[in-house]
C-alpha positions in Angstrom: 13.0 -22.4 -30.5 9.8 -22.3 -28.6 7.3 -20.0 -30.3 5.2 -19.7 -26.9 2.5 -16.5 -26.6 1.7 -15.8 -23.1 -1.9 -14.6 -22.9 -2.2 -11.5 -21.3 -5.7 -12.4 -20.4 -5.1 -15.4 -18.6 -7.3 -16.5 -15.4 -4.3 -15.6 -13.5 -3.5 -12.1 -14.2 -7.5 -11.3 -14.3 -6.8 -12.4 -10.8 -3.6 -10.7 -10.3 -4.7 -7.5 -11.8 -8.2 -7.9 -9.1 -6.8 -8.0 -6.3 -4.0 -5.2 -6.7 -6.8 -3.4 -6.9 -9.0 -4.9 -4.4 -6.1 -4.2 -1.3 -7.0 -1.1 0.1 -4.0 0.9 1.2 -4.6 4.6 1.9 -2.3 7.2 0.2 -0.3 7.7 3.6 -1.3 6.0 6.7 -2.9 7.9 9.6 0.2 7.6 11.9 2.4 9.2 9.8 0.5 11.6 10.1 0.0 11.4 13.7 4.5 10.7 13.9 5.3 14.2 12.7 2.6 15.7 14.1 4.0 14.9 17.7 7.5 15.3 16.4 6.5 19.0 15.6 5.6 20.1 19.1 7.8 21.9 21.9 7.5 18.2 24.0 7.2 15.5 22.0 5.2 12.5 23.5 5.1 9.5 21.2 3.1 7.4 23.5 0.3 9.3 22.6 0.8 8.7 18.5 0.2 4.7 18.8 
């Protein structure tokens, strides 16, 4: 049986954590709001959404 202990503070884990934090993903993309708004119109114009 191996007694290998992984170090949580390894450079790879640190780089991965930093990359995850650096990705700028908005909580809800604006396109979702535009599509929802168009769907609520009496005569939706989805060409204007995109």
